[in-house]
N, C-alpha and C positions, 0 to 999 in steps of 0.2 A: 631091193629098195631100202635105202637107209632110213633109220628112225629119226623122227623130228626131236631135236634135243629138248629136254624138259627145262622150263624156266626154273631158276633157283632164287632163293632169298636167304636172308640171315635168320637164324634162330639162336639168339645170343651170338657167340663167336663161331658157330657152326654154319656151314652152307647146307641148306636142305631144299628139296623140291618145293616150289612155291605152293603147289596144291596140297602139300602135307602140313604146312605150317599151322593152318587154322586148328587142325585136330591136336597138334602138339601144344598149342597155346591153351586149348580147352583142357587138356590133361593137367597143365600147370595150375590153372585156376580152380579146377575141381579139387585138386589136391590141397590147396591152401585156403579154400573158401571158409571153412569153419573158424579159422584163426586169422583171417585176412585183416580185419579191423584191428585186432590186438597187435599183429605184427607191424602194421602201419604206425601205431603208437610207439612201439618199442624201437623200430628201426630209425624213426625220425625224432625220437625223444619227445613225441607229442607235437612237434612243429608242423606236421602235415595239417593239423587243425587250423593253424594260422594261415597256411597257404590256401586252404579251401575257403576260409572266410574271406580272404582277399579276392578270390575268384568271384564269390557272390557279391562282395562290395562293388567290384568293377562292373559286374553284370547289372546291378541295381534293378532287380526284378520288381514288377508291379502286379497288382491284383488283376486277375482275368487274363494274364498272359499265358500262352501255351509254350512250354519249354521242353526240349528234348535233351535228356541226359544220356549221351552216347557212351557205351561201355560203362554204364553207371553202376553195375555190380550190386553192391549191398545198399545202395541208395544214400551213401554218406553225404554227397553234395545235394541230392534231391531234397532230403529232409531239411538241409540248411536253407534251400531256396524257399520252401513253403513256410518255414518259420519266419523268414524275412519278409515274405510277401503273401500274407493270408489271402486266399482267393485265387492265387496262381495255380496252374495245373502243370505238373511235371510228369512226363513219361520217361521211365527208365528203360532204355534199350540195351540189352546185353545178350550175347550169344551163349552164355554159360548158364545152364539151368541151376547148377548148385549155388552160384553167386546170387542169382535172383531169389532162390529159396531162402538164403540167409537174409536178404533184404526184406523179404515179405514177413519173415519172423519179427524183425525189428519194427515193421510197419504196424503191427498190432497195437503197440503202445506209443508209437511216435507221435509227437505233436504235429498236426497237419497231415497225418498219414493218409487221411481220406482223399487228399488231393494228389496223391502219388499213384500212378498206375505202372504196371510191369509188363514188358513185352520181350519175348525171346526172339531175337532176329540178328541178321548180319548187317554190320555197319557199312559193308561194301555194296549192300543192296537193301537199303532202309525200307521197311515195309509200310511206307506211308506215301500218299500222293504228294504232288508238288505243292510248295508254299503253304505248309500246314502249321509251321511253328514260328513264334516270334523270335526265338533264339535257340541255339544249340550250345551245349557245354560238353567238354570232354576233360576228365580228370585222370591223369596217369594211365590212359588207356590207348592213346593213338599210336604209340610206338609198337604195340603188339600186332598191328594189322599188317598183312602181307603186302598190300598195295595202298599206301597212304594217300597218293593222289586220288584214287577212286573213292576213298572214304571222304575226302574233302569235297569232291564233286557231288557226292550223295548228300552231304550236309548242306551244301550250297543249294541243291535242288529243293530240299524240303523246308528251307527257311523262307519266310515271306520277304517281299521287297521292303527294305528298310530294317530288316532284322539283322541278327548279329551272331557270330561264332566266337566263343572263348575257349581256349585250350590251355590247361594247366599240365605242364610236363617238365621232366628233367632237362637241363641244358648242358652246355659245355662250359666248364669253369675256366676262365681265362688266366687267372692268377696261378702261376706254376706251383707255389708253395701250398696254396689252398687245394689245388687239384691233387697234389701228391698226398696230402693229408686225407682228403675225401676218398681217393682210390684205396689207400691203406685200410680205411674203415670199411669201405664197401666190400672189397674182395676178401679181406681177412676175417671180418666179424659177422657181416650180414648172413652169409650162408650158414655159419655156425649157429647163429641165433635162430635162424629158420629151422635148422635141424633139431635144436633143443625144444622149441615151442611147438613145432608141427610135425617133427619126424621126417621132414623133407628138405634136404640140403640142396638137391639138384634144381628144384624149382626156383629157389632164391638165388642160386648161381646164375640161372638164366635171366632172372629179373635184373640183376646187377649188370650182366653183360648187355642186355637189351638197352639199358640206359646209354651205354657207350656207343652203341650202333645207331642210335637215333640221330637224325640230322641236327646240326647245330641250330641255334636260335635264328641266325640270319638266313640260313638255307630254308628252314621251315617257314619263315615269313614269306620267302619267295614262293614256296609251294602253295601257300594260302592265296597269294596274288594270282598265281597261275590258275587256281580253281575259280577265280572271279571275285574274290573278296577285295574290298577297297579300304583305304585308310588303315592298313595293317600296321599295328604297333605291338610292342611287347614290353613287359616290365620284368625285372629280375628281383629275386628274393634270396636271402640267406647266402650272400657271397656268390650268387650266380648258380647255386645248386639247382634251382627251379626257375622257370619262366612262365608267365601267362601271356599268351598271344591273343590279340583281339582283331577281328576283321568284320566289316559290314557288307551286306548285300544291298547295293545302291543302284 
């Protein structure tokens, strides 16, 4: 009797069994968790702060809203939301215990930290009932999931009618000259910086490769529509290095 072929997916530029990718991603983020926020500042020259502020600007959170921050890690976006909208409640969902632990350390002294809660769980099986949240946000996390359509389906499920999803993620740069410049910086410098600051070159090599494997902005917009989101739009930032996608559950 022949064996059933195992489904595969990408882990950076490598093809791996689909059921093994989550553990491999866990190892990456456990390795970089202690210096994750520092590396974001160094890699983006601090510009990631502008991108995340733009995400919160477009979200326009309000008091008493319940917001789910999927793959929220150390809570960088969650803290921005509760500072912008005192009285809002943000749940940070992440599968990685070490990233959540780093976020909870920050939570002790963070403004509005009492409005942030922390849940360890799988974004492809979100541990909440249907229609629990006014909005979901994802910041630089969705490309790490083995099955992105299932993650989008799950977020659609837990968002209330009239609610919204916002996704901040790297895109595909269309300008050839800018793309070449960005590729040179990404592949030649970021893994070296990661090795210098964290002692882990391989994890940052994966993170750079995962950006290139993520669907382009138009294709991802189509994936959101397939999950049921309407009025899907996106905005580009910094020469098309990153995009924010927005979609509504109507």
